[in-house]
C-alpha positions, -999 to 999 in steps of 0.1 A, spaced: 147 -249 -239 113 -246 -216 89 -275 -221 49 -272 -205 33 -304 -197 -6 -294 -189 -17 -332 -186 3 -361 -173 -19 -396 -175 -1 -426 -159 -12 -463 -148 -2 -474 -117 -7 -513 -104 -1 -521 -69 16 -552 -58 18 -566 -28 54 -571 -11 65 -609 -3 65 -597 33 31 -584 35 14 -615 17 34 -636 42 52 -654 16 91 -655 21 110 -652 -11 136 -678 -16 173 -662 -22 186 -691 -37 167 -684 -70 184 -648 -73 217 -662 -64 210 -685 -90 201 -663 -117 230 -641 -107 256 -666 -115 237 -678 -149 237 -642 -160 277 -637 -151 283 -672 -167 260 -662 -199 279 -628 -201 313 -647 -197 308 -666 -227 299 -639 -248 327 -623 -242 346 -658 -247 331 -657 -282 336 -621 -288 374 -623 -286 380 -654 -298 398 -655 -333 381 -672 -359 400 -703 -377 426 -705 -345 426 -729 -317 426 -710 -286 
C-alpha cells in the first residue's frame, strides 16, 4: 500500500553536548543508574516467580 505525505511538521529543540559546554559528565551516575535498574528488574523477576503461600 502506497502512502503519500504532502507536508510534515516537526519541532526540533537543539541541546548542547556536555563536551561543547565545557562540562564533563560524571559517569558514576550512569553506572549507578544501570545497577539500580538491574536490581529493580531482578526484584520484579523474583516476585514474579515466587510461589504464594510458600517460603522460598
